PyMOL CGO cylinders between C-alpha atoms (Angstrom):
from pymol import cmd
from pymol.cgo import CYLINDER

trace = [
    CYLINDER, 2.26, 1.96, 7.97, 2.63, 1.71, 11.72, 0.3, 1, 1, 1, 1, 1, 1,
    CYLINDER, 2.63, 1.71, 11.72, 3.70, -1.93, 11.43, 0.3, 1, 1, 1, 1, 1, 1,
    CYLINDER, 3.70, -1.93, 11.43, 6.21, -1.06, 8.69, 0.3, 1, 1, 1, 1, 1, 1,
    CYLINDER, 6.21, -1.06, 8.69, 7.74, 1.60, 10.96, 0.3, 1, 1, 1, 1, 1, 1,
    CYLINDER, 7.74, 1.60, 10.96, 7.94, -0.94, 13.82, 0.3, 1, 1, 1, 1, 1, 1,
    CYLINDER, 7.94, -0.94, 13.82, 9.55, -3.55, 11.58, 0.3, 1, 1, 1, 1, 1, 1,
    CYLINDER, 9.55, -3.55, 11.58, 12.01, -0.99, 10.23, 0.3, 1, 1, 1, 1, 1, 1,
    CYLINDER, 12.01, -0.99, 10.23, 12.95, 0.03, 13.77, 0.3, 1, 1, 1, 1, 1, 1,
    CYLINDER, 12.95, 0.03, 13.77, 13.53, -3.64, 14.63, 0.3, 1, 1, 1, 1, 1, 1,
    CYLINDER, 13.53, -3.64, 14.63, 15.77, -4.05, 11.58, 0.3, 1, 1, 1, 1, 1, 1,
    CYLINDER, 15.77, -4.05, 11.58, 13.43, -6.59, 9.96, 0.3, 1, 1, 1, 1, 1, 1,
    CYLINDER, 13.43, -6.59, 9.96, 12.82, -4.42, 6.86, 0.3, 1, 1, 1, 1, 1, 1,
    CYLINDER, 12.82, -4.42, 6.86, 14.90, -1.67, 5.30, 0.3, 1, 1, 1, 1, 1, 1,
    CYLINDER, 14.90, -1.67, 5.30, 12.12, 0.62, 4.09, 0.3, 1, 1, 1, 1, 1, 1,
    CYLINDER, 12.12, 0.62, 4.09, 8.41, 1.27, 4.36, 0.3, 1, 1, 1, 1, 1, 1,
    CYLINDER, 8.41, 1.27, 4.36, 6.43, 1.79, 1.17, 0.3, 1, 1, 1, 1, 1, 1,
    CYLINDER, 6.43, 1.79, 1.17, 2.89, 3.16, 1.08, 0.3, 1, 1, 1, 1, 1, 1,
    CYLINDER, 2.89, 3.16, 1.08, 0.85, 1.83, -1.85, 0.3, 1, 1, 1, 1, 1, 1,
    CYLINDER, 0.85, 1.83, -1.85, -2.56, 3.01, -3.01, 0.3, 1, 1, 1, 1, 1, 1,
    CYLINDER, -2.56, 3.01, -3.01, -4.57, 1.48, -5.85, 0.3, 1, 1, 1, 1, 1, 1,
    CYLINDER, -4.57, 1.48, -5.85, -7.17, 4.15, -6.47, 0.3, 1, 1, 1, 1, 1, 1,
    CYLINDER, -7.17, 4.15, -6.47, -8.12, 7.25, -8.43, 0.3, 1, 1, 1, 1, 1, 1,
    CYLINDER, -8.12, 7.25, -8.43, -5.56, 9.99, -9.05, 0.3, 1, 1, 1, 1, 1, 1,
    CYLINDER, -5.56, 9.99, -9.05, -6.88, 12.17, -6.20, 0.3, 1, 1, 1, 1, 1, 1,
    CYLINDER, -6.88, 12.17, -6.20, -5.49, 9.56, -3.79, 0.3, 1, 1, 1, 1, 1, 1,
    CYLINDER, -5.49, 9.56, -3.79, -2.13, 11.07, -4.63, 0.3, 1, 1, 1, 1, 1, 1,
    CYLINDER, -2.13, 11.07, -4.63, -2.81, 13.67, -1.94, 0.3, 1, 1, 1, 1, 1, 1,
    CYLINDER, -2.81, 13.67, -1.94, -3.13, 10.95, 0.71, 0.3, 1, 1, 1, 1, 1, 1,
    CYLINDER, -3.13, 10.95, 0.71, 0.15, 9.39, -0.40, 0.3, 1, 1, 1, 1, 1, 1,
    CYLINDER, 0.15, 9.39, -0.40, 1.89, 12.75, -0.05, 0.3, 1, 1, 1, 1, 1, 1,
    CYLINDER, 1.89, 12.75, -0.05, 1.32, 12.52, 3.70, 0.3, 1, 1, 1, 1, 1, 1,
    CYLINDER, 1.32, 12.52, 3.70, 2.84, 9.03, 3.88, 0.3, 1, 1, 1, 1, 1, 1,
    CYLINDER, 2.84, 9.03, 3.88, 6.39, 10.26, 4.65, 0.3, 1, 1, 1, 1, 1, 1,
    CYLINDER, 6.39, 10.26, 4.65, 5.04, 12.10, 7.69, 0.3, 1, 1, 1, 1, 1, 1,
    CYLINDER, 5.04, 12.10, 7.69, 3.91, 8.77, 9.16, 0.3, 1, 1, 1, 1, 1, 1,
    CYLINDER, 3.91, 8.77, 9.16, 7.08, 6.89, 8.31, 0.3, 1, 1, 1, 1, 1, 1,
    CYLINDER, 7.08, 6.89, 8.31, 6.94, 5.84, 4.64, 0.3, 1, 1, 1, 1, 1, 1,
    CYLINDER, 6.94, 5.84, 4.64, 10.20, 6.00, 2.73, 0.3, 1, 1, 1, 1, 1, 1,
    CYLINDER, 10.20, 6.00, 2.73, 8.38, 5.85, -0.61, 0.3, 1, 1, 1, 1, 1, 1,
    CYLINDER, 8.38, 5.85, -0.61, 4.84, 6.05, -1.93, 0.3, 1, 1, 1, 1, 1, 1,
    CYLINDER, 4.84, 6.05, -1.93, 3.42, 4.30, -5.00, 0.3, 1, 1, 1, 1, 1, 1,
    CYLINDER, 3.42, 4.30, -5.00, 0.11, 5.18, -6.66, 0.3, 1, 1, 1, 1, 1, 1,
    CYLINDER, 0.11, 5.18, -6.66, -1.47, 2.59, -8.95, 0.3, 1, 1, 1, 1, 1, 1,
    CYLINDER, -1.47, 2.59, -8.95, -4.06, 4.67, -10.77, 0.3, 1, 1, 1, 1, 1, 1,
    CYLINDER, -4.06, 4.67, -10.77, -7.43, 3.03, -11.31, 0.3, 1, 1, 1, 1, 1, 1,
    CYLINDER, -7.43, 3.03, -11.31, -10.91, 4.41, -11.88, 0.3, 1, 1, 1, 1, 1, 1,
    CYLINDER, -10.91, 4.41, -11.88, -12.40, 0.99, -11.14, 0.3, 1, 1, 1, 1, 1, 1,
    CYLINDER, -12.40, 0.99, -11.14, -13.78, -0.16, -7.79, 0.3, 1, 1, 1, 1, 1, 1,
    CYLINDER, -13.78, -0.16, -7.79, -11.12, -2.81, -7.22, 0.3, 1, 1, 1, 1, 1, 1,
    CYLINDER, -11.12, -2.81, -7.22, -11.93, -6.09, -5.53, 0.3, 1, 1, 1, 1, 1, 1,
    CYLINDER, -11.93, -6.09, -5.53, -9.59, -7.46, -2.89, 0.3, 1, 1, 1, 1, 1, 1,
    CYLINDER, -9.59, -7.46, -2.89, -8.22, -10.10, -5.29, 0.3, 1, 1, 1, 1, 1, 1,
    CYLINDER, -8.22, -10.10, -5.29, -7.33, -7.42, -7.86, 0.3, 1, 1, 1, 1, 1, 1,
    CYLINDER, -7.33, -7.42, -7.86, -5.49, -5.40, -5.21, 0.3, 1, 1, 1, 1, 1, 1,
    CYLINDER, -5.49, -5.40, -5.21, -3.64, -8.53, -4.06, 0.3, 1, 1, 1, 1, 1, 1,
    CYLINDER, -3.64, -8.53, -4.06, -2.56, -9.23, -7.64, 0.3, 1, 1, 1, 1, 1, 1,
    CYLINDER, -2.56, -9.23, -7.64, -1.33, -5.64, -8.06, 0.3, 1, 1, 1, 1, 1, 1,
    CYLINDER, -1.33, -5.64, -8.06, 0.70, -5.92, -4.85, 0.3, 1, 1, 1, 1, 1, 1,
    CYLINDER, 0.70, -5.92, -4.85, 2.09, -9.28, -5.99, 0.3, 1, 1, 1, 1, 1, 1,
    CYLINDER, 2.09, -9.28, -5.99, 3.19, -7.68, -9.27, 0.3, 1, 1, 1, 1, 1, 1,
    CYLINDER, 3.19, -7.68, -9.27, 5.04, -4.97, -7.31, 0.3, 1, 1, 1, 1, 1, 1,
    CYLINDER, 5.04, -4.97, -7.31, 6.73, -7.60, -5.16, 0.3, 1, 1, 1, 1, 1, 1,
    CYLINDER, 6.73, -7.60, -5.16, 7.62, -9.78, -8.17, 0.3, 1, 1, 1, 1, 1, 1,
    CYLINDER, 7.62, -9.78, -8.17, 9.07, -6.74, -9.94, 0.3, 1, 1, 1, 1, 1, 1,
    CYLINDER, 9.07, -6.74, -9.94, 11.20, -6.02, -6.88, 0.3, 1, 1, 1, 1, 1, 1,
    CYLINDER, 11.20, -6.02, -6.88, 9.52, -2.65, -6.34, 0.3, 1, 1, 1, 1, 1, 1,
    CYLINDER, 9.52, -2.65, -6.34, 8.03, -3.49, -2.94, 0.3, 1, 1, 1, 1, 1, 1,
    CYLINDER, 8.03, -3.49, -2.94, 7.53, -6.20, -0.36, 0.3, 1, 1, 1, 1, 1, 1,
    CYLINDER, 7.53, -6.20, -0.36, 4.01, -6.50, 1.01, 0.3, 1, 1, 1, 1, 1, 1,
    CYLINDER, 4.01, -6.50, 1.01, 3.22, -6.97, 4.68, 0.3, 1, 1, 1, 1, 1, 1,
    CYLINDER, 3.22, -6.97, 4.68, -0.52, -6.32, 4.73, 0.3, 1, 1, 1, 1, 1, 1,
    CYLINDER, -0.52, -6.32, 4.73, -2.56, -4.85, 1.86, 0.3, 1, 1, 1, 1, 1, 1,
    CYLINDER, -2.56, -4.85, 1.86, -5.06, -2.81, 3.89, 0.3, 1, 1, 1, 1, 1, 1,
    CYLINDER, -5.06, -2.81, 3.89, -6.21, -1.77, 7.31, 0.3, 1, 1, 1, 1, 1, 1,
    CYLINDER, -6.21, -1.77, 7.31, -9.47, -2.97, 8.83, 0.3, 1, 1, 1, 1, 1, 1,
    CYLINDER, -9.47, -2.97, 8.83, -11.03, 0.46, 8.34, 0.3, 1, 1, 1, 1, 1, 1,
    CYLINDER, -11.03, 0.46, 8.34, -10.55, 0.18, 4.59, 0.3, 1, 1, 1, 1, 1, 1,
    CYLINDER, -10.55, 0.18, 4.59, -12.82, -2.86, 4.18, 0.3, 1, 1, 1, 1, 1, 1,
    CYLINDER, -12.82, -2.86, 4.18, -15.78, -0.71, 3.15, 0.3, 1, 1, 1, 1, 1, 1,
    CYLINDER, -15.78, -0.71, 3.15, -13.90, 0.18, -0.04, 0.3, 1, 1, 1, 1, 1, 1,
    CYLINDER, -13.90, 0.18, -0.04, -13.39, -3.42, -1.14, 0.3, 1, 1, 1, 1, 1, 1,
    CYLINDER, -13.39, -3.42, -1.14, -15.93, -5.95, -2.27, 0.3, 1, 1, 1, 1, 1, 1,
    CYLINDER, -15.93, -5.95, -2.27, -15.44, -9.59, -1.19, 0.3, 1, 1, 1, 1, 1, 1,
    CYLINDER, -15.44, -9.59, -1.19, -14.23, -11.95, -3.91, 0.3, 1, 1, 1, 1, 1, 1,
]
cmd.load_cgo(trace, "trace")
């Protein structure tokens, strides 16, 4: 999100969108997204332990639909939640 805020400040992007592909309780985390600079938040509900490729495909679908533009799908600290493809 920090990079999205920086890019928005530089005029490179027009909005920052926080996206989470996780269980419904992740909704609480997304509610804090506006406090750190997100203009919108999108929750893709899933009870599955998603692999990195699945998350990439979900983000691509959002971009293709025109809902969001992806800069980077996760932070380094999130790697423990994803299994390598």
